[in-house]
Phi, psi and omega in degrees: 000136181283139178270357183248139182230132183305334180283350176272350175283144178288162176295330179297316177302310181293326179294314180298315182299316182293318181292320177298318182293316182285334173295317176297321180286328177297311178306313181296316182297313180301314181304308177298320177301318181292339178269357181287127183291328183232144181296143175264157172300147184300324180293326178288319176300313183290325177294317181291322181295319178293317177302313181306311185291327175291316179295320179295319178297317179299310180303315185293319179296318177295321179293320175305315181291321176295319180297318179293319179298317182281354178079025181294155174292153185301320181294320180290321174303314175302318175302307183302320182295317178297317180293320178296321174301315178302319179284334175057245182300324184299322179291315179303316176302321181290315181295325177300321177295319179297317178300315180300314178300320178295315181292321179294325181295322182279345182280000000 
């Protein structure tokens, strides 16, 4: 039985996790935007930015939960959350592979 419950973490913890993750996503977005050969309309840029930040935040929170489950040090967890935010959907794909391996192992 797990001794950790998602409702026991403070709002400050969740705020830090989410901010680290979306900061990573924002950096990735800016890097991709700078590599775009032609400028995009502003409404498209902001729509893509919002999507990127939501995906990055989700990836960061899921990564936080995994790191807590595995007992990682807080500093390493923060780094993993930021990197997951930077990877965005790529982090979710990698986490899905971990999930698939765990499910296959129990079958």
